[in-house]
C-alpha positions in Angstrom: 207.0 112.0 -78.0 205.6 113.9 -80.8 203.4 116.9 -80.4 200.2 117.2 -82.4 199.3 120.8 -83.2 200.9 121.9 -79.9 201.6 125.6 -79.1 200.4 126.9 -82.5 202.4 124.5 -84.7 201.5 121.3 -86.4 203.0 117.9 -85.9 206.8 117.8 -86.1 208.3 116.8 -89.4 205.9 118.7 -91.7 207.1 120.6 -94.7 208.0 124.3 -94.3 205.6 126.7 -96.1 207.2 130.1 -96.6 203.9 131.9 -97.5 202.2 130.5 -94.4 205.1 131.5 -92.2 205.3 135.1 -93.5 201.5 135.6 -93.0 201.6 134.6 -89.4 200.8 137.6 -87.1 203.8 137.0 -84.8 206.1 136.8 -87.8 204.8 140.1 -89.2 205.3 141.8 -85.8 208.8 140.5 -85.6 209.8 141.8 -89.0 208.2 145.2 -88.2 210.1 145.3 -84.9 213.2 144.4 -86.7 212.8 147.3 -89.1 212.0 149.7 -86.3 215.2 148.7 -84.4 217.2 149.4 -87.6 215.7 152.9 -87.8 216.4 153.7 -84.2 220.1 152.7 -84.0 220.8 153.6 -87.6 219.5 157.2 -87.1 221.6 157.7 -84.0 224.7 156.2 -85.5 224.5 158.2 -88.7 223.3 161.6 -87.5 223.0 161.4 -83.8 226.5 162.8 -83.1 227.5 166.4 -83.9 230.9 168.0 -84.1 231.5 171.8 -84.0 234.5 173.3 -85.6 235.8 174.5 -82.2 235.5 171.1 -80.6 237.7 168.1 -81.2 235.2 165.4 -80.1 231.7 164.6 -81.2 228.8 165.0 -78.8 225.4 163.4 -78.7 222.5 165.4 -80.3 220.4 164.5 -77.2 221.5 167.3 -74.9 225.2 166.3 -75.2 224.3 163.2 -73.2 226.5 160.4 -74.5 224.5 157.9 -72.4 221.3 158.8 -74.3 222.9 158.0 -77.6 224.6 154.9 -76.2 221.4 153.6 -74.8 219.4 154.1 -78.0 222.1 152.3 -80.0 222.5 149.4 -77.6 218.8 148.7 -77.3 218.3 149.0 -81.1 221.2 146.6 -81.9 220.1 144.0 -79.3 216.5 144.2 -80.4 217.7 143.7 -84.0 219.5 140.6 -82.9 216.6 139.3 -80.8 214.3 139.6 -83.8 216.6 137.6 -85.9 217.0 134.9 -83.2 213.2 134.5 -82.7 212.6 134.5 -86.5 215.0 131.6 -86.7 213.2 129.9 -83.8 209.9 130.4 -85.6 211.2 128.7 -88.7 212.5 125.8 -86.6 209.6 125.6 -84.2 207.4 123.2 -86.2 210.3 120.7 -86.2 210.5 120.6 -82.5 208.9 117.2 -81.5 209.1 117.7 -77.7 206.1 119.4 -76.1 208.3 120.5 -73.2 210.8 122.2 -75.6 208.0 124.0 -77.4 206.6 125.2 -74.1 210.0 126.6 -73.2 210.3 128.5 -76.4 206.9 130.1 -76.1 207.5 131.0 -72.5 210.8 132.6 -73.4 209.1 134.5 -76.2 206.6 135.9 -73.6 209.3 137.0 -71.3 211.7 138.4 -73.9 209.0 140.4 -75.7 207.8 141.8 -72.4 211.3 142.8 -71.5 212.0 144.6 -74.8 208.7 146.4 -74.6 209.8 147.8 -71.2 213.3 148.7 -72.6 211.8 150.5 -75.5 209.5 152.4 -73.1 212.6 153.5 -71.2 214.3 154.4 -74.5 211.4 156.6 -75.6 211.2 158.4 -72.2 215.0 158.9 -72.0 215.5 160.2 -75.6 212.4 162.3 -75.5 213.4 164.0 -72.2 216.9 164.6 -73.3 215.7 166.0 -76.7 213.3 168.3 -74.8 216.1 169.9 -72.7 218.6 170.1 -75.5 220.0 173.6 -76.0 219.4 175.3 -79.4 222.9 176.8 -79.4 224.4 173.3 -79.4 222.9 172.7 -82.8 222.3 176.0 -84.6 222.1 174.4 -88.0 219.5 171.8 -86.9 221.7 169.0 -88.1 220.3 165.6 -87.4 217.0 166.9 -86.1 215.0 164.5 -88.3 217.1 161.6 -87.2 216.7 162.4 -83.5 212.9 162.6 -83.9 212.8 159.4 -85.9 214.7 157.6 -83.1 212.2 158.9 -80.6 209.2 158.1 -82.7 210.2 154.5 -83.6 211.2 153.8 -80.0 207.6 154.7 -79.1 206.2 152.5 -81.9 208.4 149.6 -80.9 206.7 149.5 -77.5 203.5 148.4 -79.1 205.1 145.9 -81.5 206.9 144.1 -78.7 203.8 144.2 -76.5 201.9 142.6 -79.4 204.5 139.9 -79.7 204.2 139.1 -76.0 200.4 139.0 -76.3 200.5 136.6 -79.3 203.0 134.4 -77.5 200.7 134.2 -74.5 197.9 133.2 -76.8 200.1 130.4 -78.2 200.8 129.3 -74.7 197.1 129.0 -73.9 196.5 127.2 -77.1 199.3 124.8 -76.4 198.1 124.1 -72.9 194.7 123.0 -74.3 195.9 121.1 -77.3 199.0 119.3 -76.0 197.3 116.1 -74.9 200.4 113.9 -74.8 203.5 114.8 -72.8 206.8 113.2 -71.8 205.6 113.1 -68.2 202.7 110.8 -68.9 202.1 108.3 -66.2 199.8 105.3 -66.2 196.7 106.1 -64.1 196.9 102.7 -62.3 200.4 103.5 -61.2 199.4 107.0 -60.0 196.7 105.3 -57.8 199.3 102.9 -56.3 197.7 99.9 -58.1 200.4 98.3 -60.2 199.4 95.7 -62.8 199.6 92.1 -61.8 202.5 90.3 -63.3 201.8 88.6 -66.6 201.5 84.8 -66.5 201.3 82.4 -69.4 198.0 80.5 -69.9 199.8 77.2 -70.0 201.7 78.0 -66.8 198.5 79.1 -65.1 196.8 75.8 -66.1 199.8 73.8 -64.9 200.0 75.7 -61.6 196.2 75.2 -61.0 196.4 71.5 -61.5 197.0 69.4 -58.3 199.4 66.5 -58.3 198.0 63.3 -56.7 200.3 60.6 -55.5 199.2 57.0 -56.4 198.1 55.0 -53.5 200.7 52.8 -51.9 200.8 49.0 -52.0 199.9 48.8 -48.3 196.6 50.6 -49.1 195.7 48.0 -51.6 196.5 45.2 -49.2 194.4 46.8 -46.5 191.5 47.1 -48.9 191.6 43.6 -50.1 191.8 42.0 -46.6 188.1 42.2 -46.2 187.4 40.7 -49.6 186.6 37.1 -49.8 186.8 35.2 -53.0 183.7 33.2 -53.9 184.2 29.7 -55.2 181.9 28.5 -57.9 
């Protein structure tokens, strides 16, 4: 069954408008979050590992903690992919005709956005703490300092962009719950009350069934009636 303006989108089958799509608040936040994720994992990949001349292996700029760099890169890359996935879903969303499917997409948006807000909060705390305890002698030339600070800052900014996405998705959920009048689980009120409709009968059949068939009187009845009748002679 088709949805009419359910969960923040119009009736399925409408034409895609790029300008309207880009101006939507949740689309803007997704693209901003996408850019922030690139900054975080790009900064760590490019300048987050240092290598001294007397050491054969590179070490993480965040207090030589390889887990800190690994976590920042992992969260950044997965957030980057999540943004692309939900941008694609936003493009396809108006074409979804099932109200149930639209509801599932919006609920998943709420959950995923909330999860990434939490992961970015962990990333900010983890990277900031490891940067705070980093030893100056590990990086005497201050190489990659700007990149490390950028990773920390944009991890912090990403918390709010993902919280905003979760909030907007929740608003779409409330809007859809009010506007989605029809659903695939619709049941006839008479059936819900345990009062099924009476079976349909044709008018001709009804008339025929209402009519009563009368047998013609027997010949004996005529004889009995005429025994008391006397003919009159003129």
